[in-house]
KELO-832520 format. One record per residue (C-alpha): x, y, z; residue in three letters. Coordinates in steps of 0.2 Angstrom, whole numbers. Layout:
// KELO-832520
+-------+-------+-------+------+
:    xx :    yy :    zz : resn :
+-------+-------+-------+------+
:     X :     Y :     Z :  ALA :
...
+-------+-------+-------+------+
// end
This chain:
// KELO-832520
+-------+-------+-------+------+
:    xx :    yy :    zz : resn :
+-------+-------+-------+------+
:   -29 :   -61 :  -164 :  UNK :
:   -32 :   -66 :  -146 :  UNK :
:   -34 :   -57 :  -130 :  UNK :
:   -32 :   -64 :  -112 :  UNK :
:   -44 :   -58 :   -98 :  UNK :
:   -37 :   -52 :   -82 :  UNK :
:   -41 :   -64 :   -67 :  UNK :
:   -49 :   -53 :   -54 :  UNK :
:   -44 :   -56 :   -36 :  UNK :
:   -57 :   -65 :   -25 :  UNK :
:   -58 :   -65 :    -6 :  UNK :
:   -48 :   -79 :     1 :  UNK :
:   -48 :   -76 :    19 :  UNK :
:   -57 :   -67 :    33 :  UNK :
:   -53 :   -51 :    42 :  UNK :
:   -57 :   -48 :    61 :  UNK :
:   -75 :   -40 :    61 :  UNK :
:   -70 :   -26 :    74 :  UNK :
:   -56 :   -21 :    63 :  UNK :
:   -67 :   -21 :    47 :  UNK :
:   -80 :   -11 :    57 :  UNK :
:   -67 :     2 :    63 :  UNK :
:   -61 :     5 :    45 :  UNK :
:   -79 :     6 :    38 :  UNK :
:   -83 :    20 :    51 :  UNK :
:   -67 :    29 :    46 :  UNK :
:   -70 :    28 :    27 :  UNK :
:   -88 :    34 :    29 :  UNK :
:   -83 :    49 :    38 :  UNK :
:   -79 :    57 :    22 :  UNK :
:   -66 :    70 :    18 :  UNK :
:   -51 :    71 :     7 :  UNK :
:   -40 :    55 :     3 :  UNK :
:   -27 :    60 :    15 :  UNK :
:   -40 :    64 :    29 :  UNK :
:   -47 :    47 :    26 :  UNK :
:   -30 :    39 :    26 :  UNK :
:   -26 :    47 :    43 :  UNK :
:   -42 :    41 :    51 :  UNK :
:   -39 :    23 :    44 :  UNK :
:   -22 :    24 :    52 :  UNK :
:   -30 :    28 :    69 :  UNK :
:   -43 :    14 :    66 :  UNK :
:   -29 :     1 :    64 :  UNK :
:   -20 :     7 :    80 :  UNK :
:   -21 :    -7 :    93 :  UNK :
:   -32 :   -18 :    81 :  UNK :
:   -19 :   -26 :    70 :  UNK :
:   -21 :   -44 :    69 :  UNK :
:    -6 :   -57 :    70 :  UNK :
:     0 :   -66 :    55 :  UNK :
:   -11 :   -80 :    59 :  UNK :
:   -25 :   -71 :    50 :  UNK :
:   -18 :   -82 :    35 :  UNK :
:   -16 :  -100 :    34 :  UNK :
:     1 :  -109 :    36 :  UNK :
:     1 :  -112 :    17 :  UNK :
:    -2 :   -94 :    13 :  UNK :
:    11 :   -88 :    26 :  UNK :
:    24 :   -99 :    17 :  UNK :
:    25 :   -86 :     2 :  UNK :
:    30 :   -90 :   -15 :  UNK :
:    47 :   -91 :   -23 :  UNK :
:    43 :   -80 :   -38 :  UNK :
:    38 :   -64 :   -29 :  UNK :
:    28 :   -58 :   -14 :  UNK :
:    10 :   -65 :   -13 :  UNK :
:    -6 :   -55 :   -10 :  UNK :
:   -22 :   -62 :    -1 :  UNK :
:   -38 :   -52 :    -2 :  UNK :
:   -46 :   -54 :    15 :  UNK :
:   -60 :   -41 :    14 :  UNK :
:   -69 :   -32 :     0 :  UNK :
:   -82 :   -19 :     6 :  UNK :
:   -99 :   -22 :    -3 :  UNK :
:  -101 :    -4 :    -8 :  UNK :
:   -83 :    -4 :   -16 :  UNK :
:   -77 :     9 :    -4 :  UNK :
:   -62 :    -1 :     2 :  UNK :
:   -53 :   -17 :     2 :  UNK :
:   -41 :   -26 :    14 :  UNK :
:   -26 :   -36 :     8 :  UNK :
:   -13 :   -46 :    17 :  UNK :
:     4 :   -48 :     8 :  UNK :
:    18 :   -61 :    12 :  UNK :
:    36 :   -57 :     8 :  UNK :
:    50 :   -69 :     8 :  UNK :
:    67 :   -62 :    11 :  UNK :
:    73 :   -51 :    -3 :  UNK :
:    57 :   -49 :   -12 :  UNK :
:    51 :   -32 :   -17 :  UNK :
:    39 :   -21 :   -27 :  UNK :
:    44 :   -11 :   -42 :  UNK :
:    43 :     8 :   -40 :  UNK :
:    25 :    12 :   -41 :  UNK :
:    11 :    24 :   -36 :  UNK :
:    -8 :    20 :   -32 :  UNK :
:   -25 :    23 :   -38 :  UNK :
:   -31 :    30 :   -22 :  UNK :
:   -26 :    32 :    -3 :  UNK :
:   -18 :    17 :     6 :  UNK :
:   -14 :    12 :    24 :  UNK :
:    -2 :    -1 :    28 :  UNK :
:     2 :   -11 :    45 :  UNK :
:    16 :   -23 :    47 :  UNK :
:    11 :   -39 :    55 :  UNK :
:    27 :   -48 :    55 :  UNK :
:    45 :   -44 :    51 :  UNK :
:    52 :   -27 :    45 :  UNK :
:    48 :   -19 :    29 :  UNK :
:    60 :    -7 :    21 :  UNK :
:    52 :     7 :    11 :  UNK :
:    61 :    20 :    -1 :  UNK :
:    49 :    35 :    -5 :  UNK :
:    51 :    46 :   -20 :  UNK :
:    46 :    63 :   -26 :  UNK :
:    42 :    66 :   -44 :  UNK :
:    53 :    79 :   -51 :  UNK :
:    46 :    79 :   -69 :  UNK :
:    60 :    71 :   -78 :  UNK :
:    66 :    60 :   -64 :  UNK :
:    62 :    52 :   -47 :  UNK :
:    71 :    59 :   -32 :  UNK :
:    72 :    48 :   -16 :  UNK :
:    66 :    58 :    -2 :  UNK :
:    64 :    46 :    13 :  UNK :
:    69 :    29 :    19 :  UNK :
:    58 :    20 :    32 :  UNK :
:    62 :     4 :    41 :  UNK :
:    45 :    -2 :    47 :  UNK :
:    45 :   -16 :    60 :  UNK :
:    30 :   -26 :    66 :  UNK :
:    16 :   -14 :    73 :  UNK :
:    20 :     0 :    62 :  UNK :
:     5 :     9 :    54 :  UNK :
:     7 :    22 :    40 :  UNK :
:    -5 :    30 :    28 :  UNK :
:    -3 :    41 :    12 :  UNK :
:   -12 :    47 :    -3 :  UNK :
:    -8 :    53 :   -21 :  UNK :
:     3 :    62 :   -26 :  UNK :
:    15 :    58 :   -12 :  UNK :
:    13 :    39 :   -14 :  UNK :
:    28 :    34 :   -25 :  UNK :
:    38 :    21 :   -17 :  UNK :
:    45 :     4 :   -17 :  UNK :
:    45 :    -9 :    -3 :  UNK :
:    57 :   -23 :     1 :  UNK :
:    59 :   -37 :    14 :  UNK :
:    77 :   -34 :    19 :  UNK :
:    76 :   -47 :    34 :  UNK :
:    80 :   -65 :    35 :  UNK :
:    63 :   -71 :    38 :  UNK :
:    45 :   -70 :    31 :  UNK :
:    37 :   -52 :    32 :  UNK :
:    18 :   -50 :    33 :  UNK :
:     9 :   -34 :    31 :  UNK :
:    -9 :   -28 :    30 :  UNK :
:   -15 :   -15 :    17 :  UNK :
:   -31 :    -5 :    16 :  UNK :
:   -35 :     3 :    -1 :  UNK :
:   -49 :    15 :    -5 :  UNK :
:   -55 :     5 :   -20 :  UNK :
:   -63 :   -11 :   -24 :  UNK :
:   -49 :   -24 :   -28 :  UNK :
:   -61 :   -36 :   -34 :  UNK :
:   -65 :   -24 :   -49 :  UNK :
:   -49 :   -16 :   -52 :  UNK :
:   -37 :   -31 :   -49 :  UNK :
:   -23 :   -20 :   -42 :  UNK :
:   -20 :    -5 :   -31 :  UNK :
:    -6 :     0 :   -42 :  UNK :
:    -9 :    14 :   -54 :  UNK :
:     8 :    15 :   -63 :  UNK :
:    25 :     6 :   -62 :  UNK :
:    40 :    18 :   -65 :  UNK :
:    56 :    14 :   -74 :  UNK :
:    69 :    10 :   -61 :  UNK :
:    77 :    26 :   -54 :  UNK :
:    96 :    29 :   -55 :  UNK :
:   106 :    23 :   -40 :  UNK :
:   106 :    35 :   -25 :  UNK :
:   119 :    49 :   -27 :  UNK :
:   116 :    57 :   -10 :  UNK :
:   112 :    49 :     7 :  UNK :
:    94 :    49 :    12 :  UNK :
:    91 :    47 :    31 :  UNK :
:    84 :    31 :    37 :  UNK :
:    68 :    34 :    48 :  UNK :
:    62 :    21 :    61 :  UNK :
:    46 :    22 :    72 :  UNK :
:    49 :    31 :    89 :  UNK :
:    49 :    14 :    98 :  UNK :
:    48 :    -4 :    92 :  UNK :
:    30 :    -8 :    88 :  UNK :
:    24 :    10 :    89 :  UNK :
:    12 :    15 :    75 :  UNK :
:    18 :    30 :    65 :  UNK :
:     6 :    43 :    59 :  UNK :
:     2 :    46 :    40 :  UNK :
:    16 :    54 :    31 :  UNK :
:    15 :    70 :    22 :  UNK :
:    22 :    74 :     4 :  UNK :
:    33 :    88 :    -1 :  UNK :
:    23 :    91 :   -17 :  UNK :
:     5 :    96 :   -18 :  UNK :
:    -9 :    91 :   -31 :  UNK :
:    -9 :   108 :   -38 :  UNK :
:    10 :   109 :   -41 :  UNK :
:    14 :    90 :   -45 :  UNK :
:    23 :    88 :   -61 :  UNK :
:    19 :    76 :   -74 :  UNK :
:    25 :    58 :   -72 :  UNK :
:    43 :    53 :   -75 :  UNK :
:    47 :    39 :   -87 :  UNK :
:    34 :    26 :   -83 :  UNK :
:    28 :     9 :   -88 :  UNK :
:     9 :     9 :   -87 :  UNK :
:     2 :    -3 :   -74 :  UNK :
:    -8 :   -18 :   -79 :  UNK :
:   -23 :   -17 :   -79 :  UNK :
:   -27 :     1 :   -80 :  UNK :
:   -43 :     6 :   -70 :  UNK :
:   -55 :    18 :   -77 :  UNK :
:   -62 :    32 :   -65 :  UNK :
:   -78 :    23 :   -64 :  UNK :
:   -70 :     8 :   -56 :  UNK :
:   -62 :    18 :   -42 :  UNK :
:   -70 :    18 :   -24 :  UNK :
:   -86 :    27 :   -22 :  UNK :
:   -79 :    40 :    -9 :  UNK :
:   -72 :    53 :   -21 :  UNK :
:   -57 :    63 :   -18 :  UNK :
:   -60 :    80 :   -12 :  UNK :
+-------+-------+-------+------+
// end
């Protein structure tokens, strides 16, 4: 019987020092996961780099799915910064996260479908079209979504996660079985103005009342609590 080891990500790029310092200050201020995400959203305002943070080869993407490039891992494990490259039509599965997350779109437009967990099924509750310059943040349990590049060109986005990606390999906690097709219209939301960052979104379910997960496929690998970021949720 053989087993294969998970290849852990390593830093393959660089992140602007001023942006990294701003995120560090926001994370070290403490508070709940959502409060941290809100502060990191503000930290990214006006500091988003262009897609040139990656090399031309990295920006080409890959034919088999979106590509992820780790550009910073905080030494104390409290956060990581990742840049993703999406060719047209590429998407994530429906998933949630190990911890808080903040995203900023650097190029193109990313389409997001947000779900609420209703116990025995997932209900679509929001659709967001996020053009370049959009910044949003969220934290469990209101973090179930899927993301698609619906445009005709390459999309690039920056993601800040409250964990050490070099140790847990992925920010994904669970991958959900594909939901049933939409049976009712969900309004499409866009930022107030092109390039204007959006504030952190809220969730319509609270940690105290969130039901158990709908049918899921466990994400691989599964992180233990000890492998999460050192700024605990409060």
